[in-house]
C-alpha positions in Angstrom: 42.9 172.2 63.6 39.2 172.6 64.5 38.9 173.0 68.4 35.1 171.9 68.3 34.7 168.1 69.2 31.8 167.6 67.1 33.5 168.3 63.8 35.2 164.9 64.3 32.2 162.9 65.1 32.0 159.6 63.6 30.1 156.2 64.3 31.7 152.7 63.8 30.5 151.1 67.1 29.3 153.8 69.2 25.7 155.1 69.6 26.3 158.2 68.2 29.6 160.1 67.2 31.6 159.2 70.0 34.0 156.9 68.0 35.2 159.9 66.0 35.6 162.1 69.1 37.7 159.7 71.1 39.9 158.7 68.1 40.7 162.5 67.6 41.4 163.2 71.3 43.5 160.3 71.8 45.4 161.1 68.3 45.8 164.7 70.2 46.9 163.6 73.9 48.7 160.2 72.8 47.7 157.0 74.6 49.6 155.2 77.7 48.2 151.9 78.7 45.5 151.7 76.0 43.4 150.6 79.2 39.7 151.3 79.5 36.9 150.7 81.8 33.1 151.0 80.6 30.3 150.2 82.6 26.6 149.6 80.9 27.7 147.9 77.9 24.8 145.6 77.6 26.1 143.2 74.9 29.2 145.2 73.9 28.8 146.0 70.1 27.3 149.5 70.5 29.1 151.3 73.2 32.1 153.7 73.4 34.8 151.3 73.7 34.2 148.7 71.4 35.9 150.1 68.5 38.9 150.8 70.6 39.3 147.1 71.2 37.9 145.7 68.1 40.2 147.8 65.8 43.0 149.6 67.7 44.0 146.8 70.0 43.0 148.4 73.0 42.0 146.1 76.3 40.1 147.1 79.8 37.4 146.2 81.7 33.5 145.9 80.7 31.0 145.7 83.3 27.4 144.8 82.9 24.6 143.9 85.3 22.0 142.1 83.4 23.0 138.2 83.3 21.3 138.0 79.5 23.6 141.0 78.4 26.4 139.8 80.1 26.4 136.2 78.6 26.3 137.8 75.0 28.8 140.5 75.8 31.4 137.6 76.9 30.6 135.6 73.8 30.7 138.6 71.4 34.3 139.6 72.4 35.8 135.9 73.2 34.5 134.7 69.6 36.5 137.6 68.2 39.5 136.4 70.0 39.9 139.7 72.0 41.5 138.6 74.9 42.9 142.1 76.2 39.3 142.7 77.3 38.0 141.2 81.0 34.4 141.2 81.9 32.7 141.6 85.3 29.1 140.8 85.9 27.8 143.4 88.5 25.0 145.8 89.1 27.3 148.6 89.6 26.8 151.0 93.1 28.9 153.4 95.1 29.4 150.5 97.4 30.9 148.0 95.4 32.6 149.9 92.3 35.9 150.3 94.2 36.0 146.5 95.0 35.1 146.1 91.5 38.2 148.1 90.4 40.5 146.4 92.7 39.5 142.6 91.9 40.3 143.3 88.3 43.4 145.1 88.7 42.3 148.5 87.2 45.2 150.8 87.3 45.1 154.2 89.2 45.6 155.9 85.8 44.3 154.8 82.7 43.2 156.1 79.2 39.5 156.2 79.4 36.5 155.8 81.6 33.0 155.5 80.2 30.0 155.8 82.4 26.5 155.2 81.3 24.2 153.4 83.7 20.9 155.6 83.2 20.7 156.2 87.0 23.5 156.8 89.5 26.1 158.0 87.1 27.2 161.2 89.1 27.4 159.2 92.3 29.8 156.4 90.9 32.2 159.1 89.2 32.1 160.7 92.6 33.2 157.4 94.2 36.1 157.0 92.1 38.1 159.7 93.3 41.3 157.5 93.8 41.2 156.5 90.0 42.7 159.1 87.6 41.7 158.1 83.9 42.9 160.7 81.4 39.4 161.1 79.5 36.0 160.5 81.0 32.8 160.1 79.0 29.6 160.4 81.0 25.9 160.5 80.0 24.1 163.6 81.3 20.5 164.6 81.6 19.4 166.8 78.4 16.2 167.5 80.2 17.6 169.9 82.5 20.0 172.3 80.5 22.4 174.9 81.8 22.5 176.6 84.0 20.1 174.0 86.0 21.8 172.0 88.8 19.9 168.7 89.0 21.3 165.3 90.3 19.2 162.3 90.9 19.1 161.3 94.6 21.2 158.2 95.2 19.5 154.9 95.0 21.5 151.8 94.7 18.5 149.6 93.5 17.6 152.3 90.6 16.2 150.7 87.3 15.7 153.2 84.6 11.9 153.2 84.0 12.2 155.1 80.4 11.4 158.6 81.8 13.5 161.4 82.0 14.4 160.7 85.8 18.0 159.4 85.5 21.6 160.9 86.0 22.5 164.3 86.4 22.5 167.9 84.5 25.3 168.8 82.6 26.0 171.9 84.8 26.0 169.4 87.8 28.5 167.0 86.2 30.7 169.9 85.1 30.9 170.9 88.9 31.8 167.4 89.8 34.3 167.4 87.1 35.9 170.5 88.7 36.3 169.0 91.9 37.7 165.7 90.5 40.3 167.6 88.4 38.6 167.7 85.0 37.4 169.9 82.4 34.4 170.0 80.2 35.5 170.1 76.4 32.0 169.3 74.7 29.2 167.0 74.4 28.1 164.9 71.1 25.5 166.6 68.9 23.0 163.9 69.8 22.7 165.4 73.3 23.6 162.2 75.3 27.4 162.1 76.6 29.6 165.0 77.9 33.4 164.4 77.1 35.7 165.4 80.1 39.7 165.8 80.0 42.1 165.7 82.8 43.2 169.2 83.6 46.9 168.4 83.2 45.9 167.5 79.2 44.0 170.4 78.3 46.7 172.2 76.7 48.1 169.1 74.7 44.5 168.5 73.5 44.1 171.7 72.0 40.2 171.7 72.9 39.2 174.7 75.1 37.5 174.1 78.1 33.7 175.1 77.9 30.9 176.1 80.2 27.9 173.9 80.1 26.0 176.7 78.5 28.7 176.4 75.6 29.2 172.8 75.3 25.0 171.9 75.9 23.3 169.7 72.9 19.6 169.2 73.2 18.5 165.5 72.8 18.1 164.2 69.3 16.6 160.7 69.8 13.2 159.3 70.0 9.6 161.0 70.1 7.0 160.8 72.7 3.4 162.5 71.4 5.5 164.8 69.1 7.8 165.6 71.6 11.6 164.8 71.3 13.0 162.9 74.5 11.4 160.7 77.3 8.5 161.4 79.2 8.8 163.1 82.3 9.2 161.2 85.6 9.1 162.4 89.0 11.6 161.3 92.0 13.8 162.8 94.7 16.8 164.9 93.4 19.5 167.2 94.8 20.3 170.9 93.2 24.1 170.2 93.5 
């Protein structure tokens, strides 16, 4: 049994190889309520949970802030008869995330949380300390490799401007994960998402806990003037 998550990467509905990683992970640790929460899903066809709902009979909550994307999201799922999925149109902040979860009856423990909002990802996860998903997938900022600690200063009105000013470094997310009771087990090869598992499930998963240095993958998308990645974008940040 290979203990590196990248061995299992497979793209079906996800942006990169996340579908295969999640499939293998849940094959190992099992499933409980087949419930997920994902936000930053746009129209819902290329995200970390669409494979689970479309092919594996999962349900859960999808949150999208853009009115245009939200309308397409609802249509894409309702036209496929995916009635186990519920939707919420919100621009997610630390001030509203817990109330969104409560309004939509998100259980305190559920199988999968996926966070990708190109900005306040770190702060949103930190705010969800009353919820204990078994697996967390969260985007990290490739531009600040380990051991750099870097977190975008919280800004409830932040909109990603196409630069590398977003989110948090892998080291900072790993430190937050430890505080929340989670272990880093790897990142996807494309350098986008980090995978965390709740501490009580590490042994069952067979995947070893990794340091940020061991888990880090550089960004493999896009090119600006011959440089892979997004242009540099200044802004306030914290070293935590």
